C-alpha positions in Angstrom: 24.7 25.3 31.2 21.8 23.0 30.5 22.9 20.1 32.6 19.8 18.9 34.6 21.9 18.8 37.8 22.9 22.5 37.4 19.9 24.0 35.7 16.4 23.9 37.3 14.5 24.6 34.0 11.8 22.0 33.4 13.1 21.4 29.9 16.8 21.1 30.9 16.9 17.3 30.6 15.4 17.4 27.0 17.8 20.2 26.0 20.8 18.3 27.4 19.7 15.2 25.5 19.4 17.2 22.2 22.8 18.7 22.6 24.3 15.3 23.3 22.7 13.9 20.1 23.9 16.9 18.1 27.5 16.3 19.4 27.3 12.7 18.2 26.1 13.8 14.8 29.0 16.3 14.4 31.5 13.7 15.4 30.2 11.3 12.7 31.9 12.1 9.4 29.0 11.1 7.2 26.4 13.0 9.1 28.6 16.0 9.4 29.1 16.0 5.6 25.4 15.7 5.0 24.8 18.6 7.4 27.3 20.8 5.6 25.6 20.0 2.3 22.3 21.2 3.8 23.9 24.4 5.0 25.4 25.1 1.6 22.0 24.5 0.0 20.3 26.8 2.4 22.9 29.5 1.8 22.5 29.2 -2.0 18.7 29.5 -1.7 19.0 32.7 0.5 21.4 34.1 -2.1 18.9 33.5 -4.9 16.1 35.0 -2.9 18.2 38.1 -2.2 19.2 38.5 -5.9 15.5 38.2 -6.9 14.5 40.8 -4.3 17.2 43.3 -5.3 17.0 42.7 -9.1 15.6 46.2 -9.8 16.9 47.9 -6.7 18.6 51.1 -7.7 20.4 51.4 -4.4 22.0 48.0 -4.8 23.0 48.8 -8.4 24.6 52.1 -7.3 26.4 50.3 -4.4 27.8 47.7 -6.9 29.1 50.5 -9.1 30.8 52.2 -6.2 32.2 49.0 -4.7 35.6 48.0 -6.0 34.5 44.3 -6.4 31.2 45.2 -8.0 28.2 43.0 -7.3 30.4 40.3 -5.7 31.7 42.8 -3.2 28.1 44.0 -2.4 27.0 40.4 -1.9 30.0 39.6 0.4 29.2 42.6 2.4 25.6 41.7 2.8 26.5 38.2 3.9 28.4 39.6 6.8 25.2 41.1 8.2 23.0 39.7 11.0 20.0 39.7 8.5 21.7 37.3 6.2 22.8 34.9 9.0 19.3 35.0 10.5 17.7 34.1 7.1 20.4 31.5 6.5 19.7 29.9 9.9 15.9 29.9 9.3 16.3 28.4 5.8 18.7 25.7 7.1 16.3 24.8 9.9 13.5 24.5 7.4 15.5 22.2 5.1 16.6 20.1 8.0 13.1 19.8 9.3 11.8 18.7 5.9 14.6 16.2 5.5 13.9 14.7 9.0 10.2 14.5 8.1 10.9 12.7 4.9 13.3 10.3 6.8 10.6 9.5 9.4 8.0 9.0 6.7 10.2 6.7 4.8 11.1 4.8 8.0 7.5 4.4 8.9 6.6 3.2 5.4 9.4 0.6 5.5 8.3 -0.5 8.9 4.7 -0.9 7.7 5.8 -2.8 4.6 8.0 -5.1 6.8 5.0 -5.7 9.2 2.7 -6.4 6.3 5.2 -8.9 4.7 5.6 -10.5 8.1 1.8 -10.9 8.5 1.4 -12.3 5.0 4.2 -14.8 5.7 2.5 -15.9 9.0 -0.8 -16.2 7.2 0.7 -18.3 4.5 2.4 -20.6 7.1 -0.9 -21.0 9.0 -2.7 -21.8 5.8 -0.1 -24.4 4.8 -0.3 -25.9 8.3 -4.1 -26.2 8.1 -3.8 -27.7 4.7 -1.3 -30.3 5.9 -3.4 -31.2 8.9 -6.4 -31.6 6.7 -4.6 -33.9 4.3 -3.3 -35.9 7.2 -6.7 -36.2 8.7 -8.2 -37.2 5.3 -5.5 -39.9 4.9 -6.1 -41.2 8.4 -9.8 -41.8 7.6 -9.1 -43.5 4.3 -9.5 -47.1 5.5 -12.8 -46.1 7.2 -14.2 -44.6 4.0 -13.0 -47.6 1.9 -14.5 -50.0 4.3 -17.9 -48.2 4.3 -17.9 -48.4 0.5 -17.1 -52.1 0.5 -19.9 -52.8 3.0 -22.3 -50.9 0.9 -21.4 -52.9 -2.3 -21.6 -56.2 -0.4 -25.2 -55.4 0.7 -26.2 -55.0 -3.0 -25.3 -51.4 -3.6 -27.5 -49.9 -6.2 -30.0 -52.7 -7.0 -31.3 -51.0 -10.0 -28.1 -51.5 -11.8 -27.4 -47.9 -12.1 -29.9 -47.4 -15.0 -32.5 -44.6 -15.0 -35.9 -45.7 -16.3 -37.4 -43.2 -18.8 -40.9 -41.9 -18.1 -43.9 -43.6 -19.7 -45.1 -42.1 -22.9 -48.5 -40.5 -22.7 -51.1 -41.1 -25.5 -52.8 -38.4 -27.5 -55.9 -36.9 -25.9 -57.8 -34.2 -27.9 -59.8 -33.1 -24.9 -56.7 -32.5 -22.7 -54.2 -30.6 -24.8 -52.0 -30.0 -21.8 -51.1 -33.7 -21.6 -47.7 -34.4 -23.0 -47.7 -36.0 -26.4 -45.7 -39.1 -27.2 -42.1 -38.5 -28.2 -42.8 -39.2 -31.9 -45.6 -36.6 -32.0 -44.3 -33.8 -29.8 -43.5 -31.6 -32.8 -46.2 -32.9 -35.2 -49.3 -30.7 -35.6 -52.7 -32.4 -35.2 -54.4 -33.6 -38.5 -56.5 -31.0 -40.2 -60.3 -31.3 -39.9 -62.1 -32.0 -43.2 -63.8 -29.0 -44.8 -67.5 -28.9 -45.5 -70.6 -29.8 -43.6 -70.6 -32.5 -41.0 -72.2 -35.8 -42.1 
């Protein structure tokens, strides 16, 4: 008995809880069917491993010749041994552990994806809320902005008429070549000096 009230072992409560969960799984038709599939898969793998190990075993070949059912009879006889059941149990436990690990990993991934989608939704809602508040505030200050512009125009606005005056053109100066030339002479080379002696 592993009932915590009748067993003083420190792990009695955990063992009792595990047994209770196992009983629930066995009473569930779908879970019981999945468990039986895993057990059959484990048995088939142990059989394959056994066949591979005894492929060139002369003793097994001789036993198959002497047995009235041949290789099938030898295999059935081996499957009645404690060795086979121990290997079957270990293989089934390994497959069940891997299955549970995959299930937990998938559950965690789904949980993470759900949390990420929830956070993205919340962020989108906050962003939409801020945008709505900004538009509302912008609309509420519209009269103030329009009034400011009207006051500016009443006071004269841009008195220059909105035109930009071009810079004054500079004259040619041979002594100061860095001075900007007039627009009409910017790309015109200076006149060539006459050849011959100076007069």
